[in-house]
N, C-alpha and C positions, 0 to 999 in steps of 0.2 A: 326327821335329820334330813334336810334337802342336800341337797351337790348336784353342781352342773355336770352336765353330760360333758362339757371338757376337759373338766376333772377326769371324769370315770374313762375317756381316751385316755389322759396321759399316764392313772395307774393302769389302764390296759396294757398299754404301750412298755409302760416297766416289769410287766409280769412277761409279756412274751420278749422281750431281753436277756430277761433274768433264767428264763424256766425252759423257753420253745428253741426247737432246734432249727425251725425254719416254714417256711407255707409250703403246702395248707399245714395250719397249726394244728399238731395234735393234743385237743385237750385233755386227754387218757394221760400223753406222758408228763402235762403238767400235774394232773392229782397225782401222778405217781411221785413227782420229785420233791411234790408239799405234803407226803403222806398220808393222804386221803383217799380212804379205799373207795374204789366202786363195787358193786355191789350190783350184778343184772340178773334177776330174777322175775317169773313170772308171776303176777300178783292181778287178783279180780277188780281189786282198786281201780275205777277209772283214774289216774294219775300218771304224767311219764316220768315225773322224776320228783326228786327232792334232797336236800342236805339235812344232817345231822351232826347232832352230838352229844356223847356217851359218856361225858367224864373225863375219856382220856383220847380219843381221836375222832377225827371226820368224818360221815361217811356218805357217800351219794346212792341212792336207790334209786334203780333203775327199773320201769317196767318193761321187759320182753315183748307181754301183748300187744304194748302200743309202741315199742320201740322195737321193731321186729331187727334190727341189723344195728351194731353198736357203733358200726363205721359208716351207717349213712348218713346224711345232712343234719334230720331231724335229732337224730342221738347226739351227737356231735354237738348241736347249739345246745340241747338239753345240758349237756356236762358243763358246758362254756357256761350258763344261764345260773347252774347251782356254785361255782366258782364265783360267778359274781360274788353273793350270798357268802363266801369263802373271802374273798379277797377284802369287801368293803366291811371298811374295820367294823360299823355299827351293824352291818347285819351278824358278822363275826360273836359280836358280846350278846347280841341277841341269841344267838345258838346257843350258843353255852349257858346261857339262862335257860335254857330249856325249849327253847320253841323250834320250831320246823316250821319250812315251808316248801308246800307243795306244789309242783309245776300244774297247776292247773288254772280252771277259767278264773278270771279277776271280779266276776260277773257281784259276787257277793261278799268279796272282801271288805274290809272297813277301809278307812282313807288313808291310814298311818301304811297297813299294809300291798294296797296298790300304790304306793308309791316306793313302798321295798322291790315289787313285784317289776317295777317300771326300769325303777335302775339297775338291778339284775340282769332285765330282759336288752337294755341300753349294754349292760357291760359283755353279754353275753357274743351281740353283735359286733362291739368293739374288740373283744379278745380274737375272733376269728379271722376278723380285718379291720389289721389294725388300721389308724386313721391313715399315718405317714406312709404306709407299701400300699394302701389302695389309692389314694390320691398321686402315688408314683407310678401305678401300675396304668390308672386311668388314662393318663397325660400319655404315656407310652403307646399304647393300645390306639388312638387317634380314633376311637368310633363314640358312636351317640345314640342316643336308645334304646331299643330293647338286645340289639348287637353289642352293645356297652357291658348292658349287665349280663348275659349272657355269658357274654367272654368273663367278667369277674365272677360271676357264679365258678365258671370251672378253672379258673387260677385259685380262689383261695377254698374250693371245694364245699361249696354253700347249698344252699336251697335259691331259686329263682326268686322269693318275696324277702331272704334276708339279704340276699343283693340288692334288690331296687329299691328299702327300706332304710340299709345306709346310704344307697345314693344320694336318696332324698337326705337324708340327715345331715351328709357333709354339705351337701349344697350346689354340687359338684356342678350343676347346671338347671335352667328353669323346667321344670316337669314336676308330673303329677304321678302318684300310685296307687292302684284302687284294686283289691281283692274284694270279688262278687260275686255271686249264683243267683240264679232265679227269685230268691229268697231277699236279697237284699246286697246291701255294703257290709261288708265285713272287719275290712279295715282300707284305711289312707293315707296317703301322705303327700305335703305340697314340699314342694322346696320354696326358700326365700327368696332366691332369685325366680321363680314362678310368679310369687305375690308382686314383686315388683313392678311386675309387665303388667297388671292390672290395675296397681294405682298404691299408693301409700295407704290410704283408709278400708280397699278391699277385704271381706270375710268369707271369701265365698264359701257358701253351701254345696257339697257333692250328689248330685243325687245319678239315680239309674234311671234310664228313660233305654227300655226295650227296643221301643221303635227310632232310635237317632237316627238320623243320618248317613250314612254312611258312602262315601262317594270315592272312585280312583280302587273300592277294596281286592287287595290282595294277599292269594297267602304266600307265607316265605317259609323258609326251610333254612335252619344253621348246622352246615355240616360238622363243626367243631363239637359241639353240643347233643346236634340229633334232635333239637326244637322245631316242633312245626310252630308258628304262630299266623296271625293278618297282620294286617297292616291299612287303614284307608284313612282319610281325611273327614275332620268332622267338627262342626262350629261348635265353641266353647259354650256355646247355649245347651248344647245338648248334654253335656254333663253341670253346669254350675246354674244356679234360676236363680240366684238372690246378685248376680250382676245386668247391669244396666242393659235392656235388649239391644239400644241401637251399637252399642258397644262388641257384646257378645255377639251375636248373630253377625259378626262383619270378622271377629277372631277365628282362626284357622287353627286347627289342631293337627300333629299325625298324632293317632290312634294306635296302638298298639297292641294285643291283646294275644296272649296263649290259654287255650284251655285245658282246663283238667274235668276228669269225670264229679271233681266232689268243687270243682269252682273255679274261678278263673283269675288271670293277674292282664291289670291293663296300665299300660303306661303311655300317659299323656304329653306330650310335648309342644313348640309353637312350632309354625313352619319357618 
């Protein structure tokens, strides 16, 4: 069953209004109020979490091996994702019929289950970062680019990547977010406002170019979050290869990147 992102946003806001006591949202509080038990134990199987139904109650099972602290952003998102399977009615019906949805890689899932996982992923972000509150706070802080993402991350107590994805999905400014490491790109998102700048028919393909030019590169430090990142200027052609060269070589971007031990997050926006 397909469901629009706007419908999931609306559902998430109703859940927040009914079951949450404030921002940052506590997904455990919501689970308790709807009588969904959370089991937090160590398991050898490489899953983060899943939700199941035993004929009487719903349970969210969390793996302490991969989620070291139940209050950290990774665990909070996993719980919110699993609550998506509960609150989305067609997911809940399948759970009651004996199915379970493990929070793992979607690589080998059949298409119908990929659709369900995508819906639960979107719900997880929409629950932790309700659309109305997210937009209101962004309008209030008067920041752009990585500075805005870091402020949103701190306010909603989510990961930087989750804040960047939500920012893109809600199309708040022309930007591109890219998760990557030396092996390649693992995730990406382009806001509609950015696509509009490229032209109505543009369908950019994002590439990773380790040798891309990085003009005026400087190191940045955000005191409130303690996050270090770097900022530079680079042409659009450094990241997108199927845009006409006469355009992409003269279209310059602000590139902001935080480097992790396991990968990097880059945000691109027009100058």
